[in-house]
DRENTI-410397 format. One record per residue (C-alpha): residue in three letters; y, x, z; residue number from 1. Coordinates in steps of 0.5 Angstrom, whole numbers, plus 500, padded with zeros to 3 digits. Layout:
<r miza="ALA" yy="Y" xx="X" zz="Z" tipa="NUM"/>
...
% end
This chain:
<r miza="MET" yy="546" xx="455" zz="678" tipa="1"/>
<r miza="THR" yy="551" xx="456" zz="672" tipa="2"/>
<r miza="ASP" yy="549" xx="453" zz="665" tipa="3"/>
<r miza="ALA" yy="549" xx="458" zz="660" tipa="4"/>
<r miza="ALA" yy="553" xx="453" zz="656" tipa="5"/>
<r miza="ASP" yy="558" xx="454" zz="661" tipa="6"/>
<r miza="ALA" yy="559" xx="461" zz="659" tipa="7"/>
<r miza="ILE" yy="565" xx="464" zz="657" tipa="8"/>
<r miza="ARG" yy="564" xx="468" zz="650" tipa="9"/>
<r miza="PHE" yy="569" xx="474" zz="650" tipa="10"/>
<r miza="TYR" yy="569" xx="477" zz="643" tipa="11"/>
<r miza="PHE" yy="573" xx="484" zz="643" tipa="12"/>
<r miza="SER" yy="573" xx="490" zz="638" tipa="13"/>
<r miza="PHE" yy="575" xx="497" zz="640" tipa="14"/>
<r miza="ARG" yy="579" xx="497" zz="634" tipa="15"/>
<r miza="SER" yy="584" xx="492" zz="637" tipa="16"/>
<r miza="PRO" yy="590" xx="494" zz="642" tipa="17"/>
<r miza="TYR" yy="590" xx="486" zz="643" tipa="18"/>
<r miza="ALA" yy="583" xx="486" zz="645" tipa="19"/>
<r miza="TRP" yy="585" xx="492" zz="650" tipa="20"/>
<r miza="LEU" yy="590" xx="488" zz="653" tipa="21"/>
<r miza="ALA" yy="586" xx="482" zz="654" tipa="22"/>
<r miza="SER" yy="580" xx="487" zz="657" tipa="23"/>
<r miza="GLU" yy="585" xx="490" zz="662" tipa="24"/>
<r miza="ARG" yy="586" xx="483" zz="665" tipa="25"/>
<r miza="LEU" yy="579" xx="480" zz="664" tipa="26"/>
<r miza="GLU" yy="577" xx="480" zz="671" tipa="27"/>
<r miza="ALA" yy="583" xx="478" zz="674" tipa="28"/>
<r miza="GLU" yy="584" xx="472" zz="670" tipa="29"/>
<r miza="LEU" yy="577" xx="469" zz="669" tipa="30"/>
<r miza="GLY" yy="573" xx="473" zz="674" tipa="31"/>
<r miza="ASP" yy="573" xx="469" zz="680" tipa="32"/>
<r miza="LEU" yy="571" xx="462" zz="676" tipa="33"/>
<r miza="GLY" yy="564" xx="463" zz="678" tipa="34"/>
<r miza="VAL" yy="562" xx="463" zz="670" tipa="35"/>
<r miza="PRO" yy="559" xx="468" zz="666" tipa="36"/>
<r miza="ILE" yy="563" xx="472" zz="661" tipa="37"/>
<r miza="GLU" yy="559" xx="474" zz="655" tipa="38"/>
<r miza="ARG" yy="562" xx="480" zz="652" tipa="39"/>
<r miza="LEU" yy="561" xx="481" zz="645" tipa="40"/>
<r miza="PRO" yy="563" xx="487" zz="641" tipa="41"/>
<r miza="ILE" yy="565" xx="486" zz="634" tipa="42"/>
<r miza="TYR" yy="568" xx="490" zz="628" tipa="43"/>
<r miza="PRO" yy="569" xx="489" zz="621" tipa="44"/>
<r miza="THR" yy="564" xx="490" zz="616" tipa="45"/>
<r miza="GLU" yy="564" xx="489" zz="608" tipa="46"/>
<r miza="GLY" yy="566" xx="482" zz="607" tipa="47"/>
<r miza="THR" yy="567" xx="480" zz="614" tipa="48"/>
<r miza="PHE" yy="575" xx="481" zz="615" tipa="49"/>
<r miza="PRO" yy="579" xx="481" zz="608" tipa="50"/>
<r miza="ASN" yy="585" xx="481" zz="612" tipa="51"/>
<r miza="ASP" yy="586" xx="488" zz="615" tipa="52"/>
<r miza="PRO" yy="592" xx="489" zz="618" tipa="53"/>
<r miza="SER" yy="592" xx="496" zz="618" tipa="54"/>
<r miza="LEU" yy="593" xx="495" zz="610" tipa="55"/>
<r miza="VAL" yy="600" xx="492" zz="611" tipa="56"/>
<r miza="PRO" yy="605" xx="497" zz="613" tipa="57"/>
<r miza="ASN" yy="610" xx="492" zz="615" tipa="58"/>
<r miza="LYS" yy="605" xx="489" zz="620" tipa="59"/>
<r miza="VAL" yy="603" xx="495" zz="623" tipa="60"/>
<r miza="ALA" yy="610" xx="497" zz="624" tipa="61"/>
<r miza="HIS" yy="611" xx="490" zz="628" tipa="62"/>
<r miza="LEU" yy="604" xx="491" zz="632" tipa="63"/>
<r miza="PHE" yy="607" xx="498" zz="634" tipa="64"/>
<r miza="GLN" yy="613" xx="495" zz="637" tipa="65"/>
<r miza="ASP" yy="609" xx="489" zz="640" tipa="66"/>
<r miza="VAL" yy="604" xx="492" zz="643" tipa="67"/>
<r miza="SER" yy="609" xx="497" zz="646" tipa="68"/>
<r miza="ARG" yy="612" xx="491" zz="649" tipa="69"/>
<r miza="LEU" yy="606" xx="488" zz="652" tipa="70"/>
<r miza="ALA" yy="603" xx="495" zz="655" tipa="71"/>
<r miza="ARG" yy="610" xx="496" zz="659" tipa="72"/>
<r miza="GLU" yy="609" xx="489" zz="661" tipa="73"/>
<r miza="GLN" yy="602" xx="490" zz="664" tipa="74"/>
<r miza="GLY" yy="604" xx="497" zz="667" tipa="75"/>
<r miza="LEU" yy="599" xx="500" zz="662" tipa="76"/>
<r miza="THR" yy="600" xx="507" zz="659" tipa="77"/>
<r miza="LEU" yy="600" xx="507" zz="651" tipa="78"/>
<r miza="ARG" yy="598" xx="512" zz="646" tipa="79"/>
<r miza="PHE" yy="597" xx="510" zz="639" tipa="80"/>
<r miza="PRO" yy="591" xx="513" zz="636" tipa="81"/>
<r miza="SER" yy="589" xx="516" zz="629" tipa="82"/>
<r miza="GLN" yy="586" xx="510" zz="625" tipa="83"/>
<r miza="ASP" yy="582" xx="515" zz="620" tipa="84"/>
<r miza="GLY" yy="575" xx="516" zz="620" tipa="85"/>
<r miza="VAL" yy="572" xx="512" zz="626" tipa="86"/>
<r miza="ASP" yy="565" xx="511" zz="625" tipa="87"/>
<r miza="TRP" yy="566" xx="504" zz="629" tipa="88"/>
<r miza="SER" yy="558" xx="503" zz="630" tipa="89"/>
<r miza="LEU" yy="558" xx="508" zz="635" tipa="90"/>
<r miza="PRO" yy="563" xx="506" zz="640" tipa="91"/>
<r miza="HIS" yy="560" xx="498" zz="639" tipa="92"/>
<r miza="ALA" yy="553" xx="500" zz="639" tipa="93"/>
<r miza="ALA" yy="554" xx="505" zz="645" tipa="94"/>
<r miza="PHE" yy="557" xx="498" zz="649" tipa="95"/>
<r miza="LEU" yy="551" xx="495" zz="648" tipa="96"/>
<r miza="ALA" yy="547" xx="500" zz="651" tipa="97"/>
<r miza="ALA" yy="552" xx="500" zz="657" tipa="98"/>
<r miza="GLU" yy="551" xx="493" zz="657" tipa="99"/>
<r miza="ALA" yy="543" xx="493" zz="658" tipa="100"/>
<r miza="GLU" yy="544" xx="498" zz="664" tipa="101"/>
<r miza="GLY" yy="549" xx="493" zz="667" tipa="102"/>
<r miza="ALA" yy="555" xx="497" zz="666" tipa="103"/>
<r miza="GLY" yy="558" xx="494" zz="660" tipa="104"/>
<r miza="HIS" yy="565" xx="492" zz="663" tipa="105"/>
<r miza="ALA" yy="566" xx="499" zz="666" tipa="106"/>
<r miza="PHE" yy="564" xx="502" zz="660" tipa="107"/>
<r miza="MET" yy="569" xx="497" zz="655" tipa="108"/>
<r miza="LEU" yy="575" xx="499" zz="660" tipa="109"/>
<r miza="GLU" yy="573" xx="506" zz="659" tipa="110"/>
<r miza="VAL" yy="573" xx="506" zz="652" tipa="111"/>
<r miza="PHE" yy="579" xx="502" zz="651" tipa="112"/>
<r miza="ARG" yy="583" xx="507" zz="655" tipa="113"/>
<r miza="LYS" yy="580" xx="513" zz="651" tipa="114"/>
<r miza="ARG" yy="583" xx="510" zz="645" tipa="115"/>
<r miza="PHE" yy="589" xx="506" zz="647" tipa="116"/>
<r miza="SER" yy="592" xx="510" zz="653" tipa="117"/>
<r miza="GLU" yy="589" xx="517" zz="651" tipa="118"/>
<r miza="GLY" yy="590" xx="516" zz="644" tipa="119"/>
<r miza="GLU" yy="583" xx="519" zz="643" tipa="120"/>
<r miza="HIS" yy="578" xx="519" zz="637" tipa="121"/>
<r miza="LEU" yy="572" xx="514" zz="638" tipa="122"/>
<r miza="GLY" yy="568" xx="517" zz="632" tipa="123"/>
<r miza="ASP" yy="567" xx="523" zz="637" tipa="124"/>
<r miza="ASP" yy="561" xx="523" zz="641" tipa="125"/>
<r miza="ALA" yy="565" xx="527" zz="646" tipa="126"/>
<r miza="VAL" yy="570" xx="522" zz="647" tipa="127"/>
<r miza="VAL" yy="565" xx="516" zz="648" tipa="128"/>
<r miza="GLY" yy="560" xx="520" zz="652" tipa="129"/>
<r miza="ALA" yy="566" xx="522" zz="657" tipa="130"/>
<r miza="ALA" yy="567" xx="514" zz="657" tipa="131"/>
<r miza="ALA" yy="560" xx="513" zz="659" tipa="132"/>
<r miza="THR" yy="560" xx="518" zz="664" tipa="133"/>
<r miza="ALA" yy="567" xx="515" zz="667" tipa="134"/>
<r miza="ALA" yy="563" xx="508" zz="667" tipa="135"/>
<r miza="GLY" yy="557" xx="512" zz="672" tipa="136"/>
<r miza="LEU" yy="552" xx="512" zz="666" tipa="137"/>
<r miza="ASP" yy="548" xx="518" zz="663" tipa="138"/>
<r miza="ALA" yy="552" xx="520" zz="657" tipa="139"/>
<r miza="ASP" yy="546" xx="523" zz="653" tipa="140"/>
<r miza="ARG" yy="542" xx="517" zz="654" tipa="141"/>
<r miza="ILE" yy="548" xx="512" zz="652" tipa="142"/>
<r miza="LEU" yy="549" xx="516" zz="646" tipa="143"/>
<r miza="ALA" yy="542" xx="517" zz="644" tipa="144"/>
<r miza="ALA" yy="541" xx="509" zz="644" tipa="145"/>
<r miza="ALA" yy="548" xx="508" zz="640" tipa="146"/>
<r miza="ARG" yy="544" xx="512" zz="634" tipa="147"/>
<r miza="THR" yy="538" xx="508" zz="634" tipa="148"/>
<r miza="ASP" yy="537" xx="503" zz="628" tipa="149"/>
<r miza="ALA" yy="536" xx="497" zz="633" tipa="150"/>
<r miza="LEU" yy="543" xx="498" zz="636" tipa="151"/>
<r miza="VAL" yy="547" xx="500" zz="630" tipa="152"/>
<r miza="ALA" yy="544" xx="494" zz="626" tipa="153"/>
<r miza="GLU" yy="546" xx="489" zz="632" tipa="154"/>
<r miza="ALA" yy="553" xx="492" zz="633" tipa="155"/>
<r miza="GLU" yy="554" xx="491" zz="625" tipa="156"/>
<r miza="ALA" yy="552" xx="484" zz="625" tipa="157"/>
<r miza="GLY" yy="556" xx="482" zz="631" tipa="158"/>
<r miza="PHE" yy="562" xx="480" zz="627" tipa="159"/>
<r miza="ARG" yy="558" xx="476" zz="622" tipa="160"/>
<r miza="ASN" yy="554" xx="473" zz="628" tipa="161"/>
<r miza="GLY" yy="561" xx="471" zz="631" tipa="162"/>
<r miza="ILE" yy="563" xx="467" zz="625" tipa="163"/>
<r miza="GLU" yy="556" xx="464" zz="624" tipa="164"/>
<r miza="ARG" yy="556" xx="462" zz="631" tipa="165"/>
<r miza="ASP" yy="563" xx="460" zz="633" tipa="166"/>
<r miza="GLU" yy="567" xx="461" zz="627" tipa="167"/>
<r miza="ILE" yy="571" xx="467" zz="629" tipa="168"/>
<r miza="PHE" yy="576" xx="470" zz="625" tipa="169"/>
<r miza="GLY" yy="579" xx="476" zz="629" tipa="170"/>
<r miza="VAL" yy="580" xx="479" zz="636" tipa="171"/>
<r miza="PRO" yy="581" xx="478" zz="642" tipa="172"/>
<r miza="THR" yy="577" xx="471" zz="642" tipa="173"/>
<r miza="PHE" yy="575" xx="467" zz="647" tipa="174"/>
<r miza="VAL" yy="570" xx="461" zz="646" tipa="175"/>
<r miza="TYR" yy="568" xx="456" zz="652" tipa="176"/>
<r miza="ARG" yy="564" xx="450" zz="651" tipa="177"/>
<r miza="GLY" yy="565" xx="450" zz="643" tipa="178"/>
<r miza="ARG" yy="573" xx="451" zz="644" tipa="179"/>
<r miza="LEU" yy="576" xx="457" zz="641" tipa="180"/>
<r miza="TYR" yy="582" xx="461" zz="644" tipa="181"/>
<r miza="TRP" yy="585" xx="467" zz="640" tipa="182"/>
<r miza="GLY" yy="589" xx="472" zz="643" tipa="183"/>
<r miza="GLN" yy="590" xx="476" zz="649" tipa="184"/>
<r miza="ASP" yy="595" xx="471" zz="652" tipa="185"/>
<r miza="ARG" yy="590" xx="465" zz="651" tipa="186"/>
<r miza="MET" yy="586" xx="466" zz="658" tipa="187"/>
<r miza="ARG" yy="590" xx="462" zz="662" tipa="188"/>
<r miza="PHE" yy="588" xx="456" zz="657" tipa="189"/>
<r miza="VAL" yy="581" xx="458" zz="658" tipa="190"/>
<r miza="ARG" yy="582" xx="458" zz="665" tipa="191"/>
<r miza="SER" yy="585" xx="451" zz="665" tipa="192"/>
<r miza="ALA" yy="579" xx="449" zz="661" tipa="193"/>
<r miza="VAL" yy="574" xx="452" zz="666" tipa="194"/>
<r miza="LEU" yy="577" xx="449" zz="672" tipa="195"/>
<r miza="ARG" yy="578" xx="442" zz="669" tipa="196"/>
<r miza="LYS" yy="570" xx="442" zz="667" tipa="197"/>
<r miza="LYS" yy="569" xx="444" zz="675" tipa="198"/>
<r miza="GLY" yy="573" xx="438" zz="677" tipa="199"/>
<r miza="GLU" yy="579" xx="443" zz="680" tipa="200"/>
<r miza="THR" yy="586" xx="442" zz="679" tipa="201"/>
% end
């Protein structure tokens, strides 16, 4: 049995195209290690993320170029979505509901694809509901759960909890045995760390 301390924590946000790129490779790169992967949804709230890249035009322009290159390299379809007016608690709380039903990973991928492959707006119940259906879930049940005070509060607290627990500062972030790995291209280092711990080369 794997000790809980050996779990890999994967912090992601549906805002982030880099977290999307990581999620598409997560199982392929880390899923065969026999180590639990704890998927933790976070999004910026007041006071938790002072360096919002969407407020820096030059950084946004670079991000578009960079993500386009990386998506092509992974063979992924990319369609950048609108950034306007998204209630970020909705998709992140809906993920928590999906995770409770054992379909968190499938739902996470469907939501990311809605946003970054189809350019859909994640503040729309119909979009989040369609992702739930594609993941094999009951859309109405997931949306209703995502509106409950308990899951809204849990989703809202995600970033703050990650800062307090693991000193995270962005996504995608992986944490394994107290070490932090930031970036969609850091999974190979996580993999190496797990194999070293298991005594494998």
